[in-house]
C-alpha angles and dihedrals in degrees: 000000000000121000091249091057090072093060123088114261094227102088091186088071091054093045091049090050091051091047091053094050114110108241096192096092092055122096122227089257092051091048090049090052090048092052091049091051092048092048090051090051091049090052090049091051091048090051090051091051091049092050091048093049092047091048091051092048090051091050092047091050091049094052095043091062 
């Protein structure tokens, strides 16, 4: 089992939880780290979308022939 398998599939729940979190206790350095982690996760999600779209396009092209 991968680490991500333990997380809920509904990302909206995670996003909502992050949005409700009070940011006041965090230092500037901690907030900067948080932003970097979130940006890395956004990039990972975009890569997954790109791979899925490319895979679908390849499959569509194969079956159109």
